[in-house]
N, C-alpha and C positions, 0 to 999 in steps of 0.2 A: 563780529564772527571770528577775526584774526586773534582778538583776547582769549578767546576759548581754546582757540587750538594752541595760542603760546602756556596756558596756563595749563593743558592737557602735555603738552611737551615735558612743561617744567615737572610735574609729577610725576610723568613716566619715566625723565631722568632720577631724579630723585630716587623711584622706587628699586631701577638698577643701581643706583649706588649704595644702598642699604642692603642689597642681595649680597651686593661684590666684598662689601667691608666684613661680611662673616669670614673669619676663618675657614679658609677651604682644607685645612691639613689639621684639625682639632677631631678628638673624638666624641660623638655625640654621648652624655650621660655622664653616670658616675662610678667612678672609682676610690674601694674603700678599703682602710685596714686598718689593726688594731696595734699596738703598740702600750708597753709597760711605761708610765710616767715617772717621775723624779720620787713623787709620793710613794709608789710601789702601785698606785691603782691602772686597770686597765681602762685606756681611752681608745675611741675610737674617732677616725678620721678621713672625711671625703675630699677626694676632690673631683671638681664638677668640669664636666667640658676641657679634660685634659689635652694638651697638644700633642699631633700625632707624629711621630719619628724623632722624637725629643727625649732624650734617657732622662729623667726624674731620679735624682734620689731624693731618699725619704729624710728629710729632716731630723727627726724623732731618730734615727738609726743610722746615720750616716758615719759616725766614729764608731770602727768596731774595736778601740780599744776601749769606751768610756760608756757605751751605750748598747743595748740586744737588742738584736733585730725586730724590725715590724712582722706581724702573723696574720694569719687567716685574711688574704686579700679577697676582696670580692670585686668582682669586675661585670659592673652592669653598665659598661657602652659597648656600641658599634661596631668597635675594633679588638683586634686580639691585643690581650697585654701580655707581653715577657717578663717576668720577675725574674730577680738576680737577685742569689746569698750578699754579692759584695757591693759597695757603692758604684757608682758611673759606669753600670751595667757591665761588670765584670762579674767572674765566679760562675757556679751553676746556674744553671736558668731552666722555667719551666713557664710554656705556655697556658695561657688561660682563655679560653673561646670567650669570644663575644656574648653579653646576656646570661654570664654561666652562672651556676650555683655557686656560694660561698665557699672557700676553700678551708680545709681544719684550721687550726692552730697549731698545727708539725708545718707547716710549709711559712719559712722563713724568707722576710725579704729584706735588703737594702738599699733598692731601685728598683726601678719598672719604665718599659719605654713601650710605647702601644703602635701598633704597626696594623696595614688593611690586609 
């Protein structure tokens, strides 16, 4: 009888640990954007479950002196996405609501932060 209780306690502790190991500050869902690659082709990138409250500079658009900004962001996460015209979450900003429609190609961005 003690073995069953011990096994049940261990299983319960493992389940609790697995639940707590999931990042509590991550937006659930996908955030995607387009950019023009080196070859001149439009490419699409998706960030899966991005961290909340952390500024993400778009790597393909990080250097304003040598790259065009990314464009057409689509926020399909459960957090608000605030997109910025400059790296490091600076410059003008626009807020995209959770699970919203894709923005047009006219909306340019170089960084984004997700907020609840």
